[in-house]
C-alpha positions as CSV (number, residue, x, y, z in Angstrom):
1,M,-11.5,9.2,-3.9
2,E,-9.3,6.2,-3.1
3,G,-10.3,3.1,-5.2
4,W,-11.9,5.1,-8.0
5,I,-11.0,4.1,-11.6
6,A,-9.9,7.2,-13.6
7,R,-12.3,8.8,-16.0
8,R,-9.6,9.5,-18.5
9,R,-10.6,11.6,-21.5
10,R,-8.1,12.3,-24.4
11,K,-10.0,13.6,-27.4
12,A,-13.3,15.4,-27.8
13,L,-15.2,16.5,-30.9
14,V,-17.3,19.6,-30.7
15,R,-19.1,21.8,-33.2
16,N,-19.5,25.6,-33.3
17,I,-22.8,27.3,-32.6
18,S,-25.0,27.6,-35.8
19,P,-25.5,31.1,-37.1
20,N,-29.2,30.2,-36.8
21,F,-29.0,28.9,-33.2
22,T,-32.0,31.1,-32.3
23,N,-34.1,28.6,-34.2
24,A,-32.9,25.6,-32.2
25,L,-35.5,23.3,-30.8
26,A,-36.5,24.1,-27.2
27,N,-39.4,22.5,-25.3
28,Y,-38.0,21.4,-21.9
29,F,-35.5,23.4,-19.9
30,G,-35.2,26.3,-22.3
31,S,-37.5,28.8,-24.1
32,G,-35.1,29.2,-27.0
33,P,-31.8,31.1,-27.5
34,T,-32.0,34.8,-28.0
35,D,-28.4,36.0,-28.2
36,I,-26.1,34.4,-30.7
37,G,-23.0,36.3,-29.5
38,A,-23.5,35.2,-25.9
39,S,-24.1,31.6,-27.0
40,I,-20.9,31.6,-29.0
41,E,-19.0,33.0,-26.0
42,A,-20.5,30.4,-23.7
43,H,-19.4,27.6,-26.2
44,T,-15.9,29.0,-26.4
45,K,-15.6,29.0,-22.6
46,Y,-16.9,25.4,-22.6
47,V,-14.2,24.3,-25.0
48,E,-11.6,26.1,-22.9
49,A,-12.8,24.2,-19.9
50,L,-12.3,20.9,-21.7
51,E,-8.8,21.9,-22.8
52,K,-7.9,22.7,-19.2
53,Y,-8.5,19.0,-18.4
54,G,-6.0,18.2,-21.0
55,L,-8.3,17.2,-23.9
56,E,-7.4,17.5,-27.5
57,V,-10.5,19.2,-28.9
58,T,-11.5,19.0,-32.6
59,I,-13.9,21.8,-33.6
60,L,-16.3,21.4,-36.5
61,P,-17.9,24.5,-38.1
62,G,-21.5,25.4,-37.3
63,L,-24.1,24.6,-39.9
64,A,-26.6,27.3,-40.9
65,E,-29.1,24.7,-42.0
66,H,-29.0,22.8,-38.7
67,P,-29.6,25.2,-35.7
68,D,-29.1,22.4,-33.2
69,C,-25.8,21.1,-34.7
70,C,-23.6,22.1,-31.7
71,F,-25.2,19.2,-29.8
72,V,-22.8,16.6,-31.3
73,E,-23.5,14.0,-28.5
74,D,-26.6,13.0,-30.3
75,A,-24.9,12.2,-33.6
76,A,-23.0,9.1,-32.5
77,V,-22.6,6.5,-29.7
78,I,-19.0,5.4,-29.0
79,V,-18.7,1.8,-27.9
80,N,-15.1,0.6,-27.3
81,G,-13.5,2.1,-30.4
82,T,-16.6,1.7,-32.6
83,A,-18.9,4.6,-33.5
84,I,-22.6,4.0,-34.0
85,I,-23.8,6.7,-36.3
86,C,-27.3,7.7,-35.2
87,N,-30.5,8.3,-37.1
88,L,-31.6,11.3,-35.1
89,G,-35.1,11.4,-33.7
90,H,-36.1,14.8,-34.9
91,P,-36.4,15.2,-38.7
92,S,-34.7,18.6,-38.7
93,R,-31.5,17.2,-37.3
94,R,-30.8,14.3,-39.6
95,G,-28.2,16.0,-41.7
96,E,-26.0,16.8,-38.7
97,V,-24.2,13.4,-38.7
98,T,-22.2,13.7,-42.0
99,D,-19.2,15.6,-40.8
100,V,-19.2,13.8,-37.4
101,K,-19.0,10.5,-39.2
102,E,-16.1,11.7,-41.4
103,V,-14.1,12.7,-38.4
104,L,-14.8,9.6,-36.4
105,S,-14.1,7.3,-39.4
106,Q,-10.4,8.4,-39.2
107,N,-10.1,6.8,-35.7
108,M,-12.5,4.0,-35.4
109,E,-14.9,1.5,-37.0
110,I,-18.2,3.0,-38.2
111,I,-21.6,1.3,-37.9
112,E,-24.7,3.0,-39.3
113,M,-28.1,2.5,-37.9
114,P,-30.7,0.9,-40.2
115,D,-33.7,2.7,-41.6
116,G,-36.5,2.9,-39.1
117,A,-34.2,2.8,-36.0
118,L,-34.1,6.2,-34.4
119,L,-31.9,7.2,-31.5
120,D,-30.2,10.3,-30.2
121,G,-26.9,9.8,-28.5
122,G,-28.1,11.8,-25.6
123,D,-30.2,8.8,-24.6
124,V,-27.1,6.8,-23.9
125,V,-25.0,7.1,-20.7
126,F,-21.8,5.1,-20.3
127,Y,-21.7,3.5,-16.8
128,D,-18.6,1.3,-16.2
129,D,-19.1,-2.0,-18.1
130,C,-22.7,-1.1,-18.9
131,F,-24.5,1.3,-21.2
132,L,-27.7,2.9,-19.9
133,I,-30.1,3.5,-22.8
134,G,-33.2,5.6,-22.7
135,R,-36.3,5.0,-24.8
136,S,-37.7,8.5,-25.4
137,T,-39.6,10.7,-27.8
138,R,-36.3,10.8,-29.8
139,S,-35.2,7.2,-29.4
140,N,-37.5,4.4,-30.5
141,S,-37.5,0.7,-29.6
142,D,-35.7,-0.3,-32.8
143,G,-33.0,2.2,-32.1
144,V,-32.6,1.0,-28.6
145,K,-32.4,-2.6,-29.6
146,F,-29.8,-1.8,-32.3
147,V,-27.5,-0.1,-29.8
148,E,-28.1,-2.9,-27.3
149,N,-27.0,-5.5,-29.8
150,I,-23.8,-3.6,-30.7
151,C,-23.0,-3.1,-27.0
152,H,-23.4,-6.8,-26.3
153,Q,-21.2,-7.8,-29.3
154,K,-18.5,-5.5,-27.8
155,G,-18.8,-7.2,-24.4
156,F,-20.8,-4.6,-22.5
157,K,-24.0,-4.9,-20.6
158,T,-27.0,-2.7,-21.2
159,F,-29.8,-1.3,-19.0
160,V,-32.9,0.2,-20.7
161,L,-35.1,2.9,-19.1
162,D,-38.2,4.6,-20.3
163,I,-37.7,8.3,-20.2
164,P,-40.5,10.4,-18.7
165,A,-42.2,13.1,-20.8
166,S,-40.9,15.7,-18.3
167,T,-37.4,15.6,-20.0
168,L,-35.8,15.3,-23.4
169,H,-33.0,12.7,-23.0
170,L,-31.6,10.3,-20.5
171,S,-28.4,12.3,-20.2
172,T,-30.4,15.4,-19.5
173,I,-31.2,14.2,-16.0
174,C,-28.7,11.4,-15.5
175,S,-24.9,11.1,-15.7
176,S,-22.1,9.0,-14.3
177,P,-19.2,11.2,-13.2
178,A,-17.2,8.3,-11.6
179,P,-17.3,4.5,-11.6
180,G,-20.1,3.0,-9.5
181,I,-21.9,6.4,-9.2
182,L,-24.9,8.0,-11.0
183,V,-26.1,11.5,-10.5
184,T,-29.8,11.9,-11.3
185,A,-32.7,14.2,-10.7
186,E,-35.6,13.9,-8.4
187,G,-39.0,14.5,-10.0
188,H,-38.0,12.8,-13.2
189,L,-36.6,9.4,-12.3
190,C,-37.1,7.4,-9.2
191,Q,-35.4,4.4,-7.5
192,E,-37.6,2.0,-9.3
193,H,-36.2,3.1,-12.6
194,F,-32.8,1.6,-11.5
195,D,-34.0,-1.6,-9.9
196,G,-31.6,-4.3,-10.9
197,L,-28.7,-1.9,-11.5
198,E,-25.8,-1.8,-9.0
199,A,-25.1,1.8,-8.4
200,E,-24.7,4.5,-5.8
201,I,-27.2,7.1,-6.8
202,I,-26.7,10.8,-5.9
203,W,-30.0,12.5,-6.1
204,V,-30.2,16.1,-7.3
205,P,-33.1,18.2,-6.0
206,N,-35.9,18.7,-8.5
207,E,-35.4,22.4,-8.6
208,E,-31.8,21.8,-9.7
209,S,-32.6,19.0,-12.2
210,Y,-30.5,20.6,-14.9
211,A,-27.4,20.1,-12.8
212,A,-27.8,16.3,-12.9
213,N,-25.9,16.4,-16.2
214,T,-22.3,16.3,-15.3
215,I,-18.9,15.3,-16.8
216,G,-16.5,13.3,-14.8
217,F,-12.7,13.4,-15.2
218,E,-9.8,11.7,-13.5
219,N,-9.2,11.7,-9.8
220,G,-12.7,12.7,-8.8
221,N,-12.8,15.9,-10.8
222,V,-16.3,16.8,-12.1
223,M,-17.7,19.6,-14.3
224,I,-21.1,20.9,-13.5
225,S,-23.2,23.8,-14.8
226,D,-22.8,27.1,-12.8
227,G,-25.7,28.4,-10.7
228,Y,-26.7,25.2,-8.9
229,P,-25.4,25.5,-5.3
230,Q,-27.2,22.6,-3.8
231,T,-25.8,20.2,-6.4
232,E,-22.3,21.7,-6.0
233,E,-22.5,21.1,-2.2
234,I,-23.8,17.6,-2.5
235,L,-21.0,16.6,-4.9
236,K,-18.3,18.2,-2.7
237,K,-19.6,16.3,0.3
238,Q,-19.2,13.1,-1.8
239,G,-15.5,13.9,-2.3
240,F,-15.7,15.4,-5.8
241,I,-13.6,18.3,-6.9
242,V,-16.1,20.6,-8.7
243,S,-15.5,23.0,-11.5
244,K,-18.3,25.1,-13.0
245,V,-19.2,26.3,-16.5
246,D,-21.9,28.9,-17.3
247,M,-24.5,27.1,-19.5
248,E,-27.3,29.7,-19.4
249,H,-27.3,30.3,-23.1
250,I,-26.9,26.6,-24.0
251,R,-29.7,25.6,-21.7
252,A,-32.0,28.0,-23.6
253,A,-31.9,25.4,-26.4
254,D,-32.4,22.4,-24.1
255,G,-28.7,21.7,-24.3
256,S,-26.5,20.5,-21.4
257,L,-22.8,19.9,-20.7
258,T,-22.6,16.5,-22.3
259,C,-24.6,17.5,-25.3
260,L,-21.8,19.7,-26.6
261,R,-19.1,17.0,-26.9
262,L,-18.3,13.5,-28.1
263,F,-15.5,11.8,-26.3
264,Y,-13.9,9.4,-28.7
265,E,-10.6,8.3,-27.1
C-alpha cells in the first residue's frame, strides 16, 4: 500500500429505513424488499461498520412517504466543502432532500440544482482530482452539465460516461477505493468507457457485478458486500485489507454500500 494517499473519512450522514421500505423502487439487482425487520438490522450493522472505521455518523429518521429515503447518496454531491442538492431523477423521491439539505447547511455551502436539471448523487464517483459523472435514466444532460460546472469552479476535473441500461447508477458498478484505482464490473462497462482517463482498473466478474460498489478507507482498507468471494480475492491480491457487510436486504431495493451514506468531511 506504500505511496497511497489516505482515504480519510470523518463524518457520514445516513437515514434509517423507511417503514414502507417494501415499496422501494427495484428494477435492477433486486426484486423488492420483503422483510422490514431484516432490512433495519442490516442497516444497523452497516452503520456499526462505518463507526468501526472511526466515523462520526449522523442518523436521520426514516420517512414513511419516501420508501427509498435510506439511499442518501442520491440527495447531494459533495465537492470540496460545497453540497450540491440534487433534483432526484425519479418523481417519487424528490421530497427526500429537505432534511439532508438542513444537516449539510450546518457544515458547508449549499448550491441547489435549477429546475429541469435532474441528477442522482449515485451517478457521481469521486476519483482523486476528478469527478466521474454518469448520464443515466435518473441523471439528464442538464444535471450532468450543472455538476460539471460546479466541479470546474472548485478546481476539479470531470469525466462523463453514458450509463448502460443494464444498471441504475454509475456507482452501482463503479467505485474508487483508493487513489489511482477504479473497481468496475464486466458486462456493464468496458475499457472504451474510460478512454482518456488515467486509472488502474480492477475488473469484477460479471456474475459479481454488485461487488464493484466498494468503500475505501485509509491505509488500503476497503469495505465490500458479503457473499462475493471472487471480488474479495481479487482485491486482497491487489493489497487491500477487506471487510464485508451483509447487504442482501438492501440489494433487494437496488441499493448498495455507497447508497446508504453521504461522506461530508
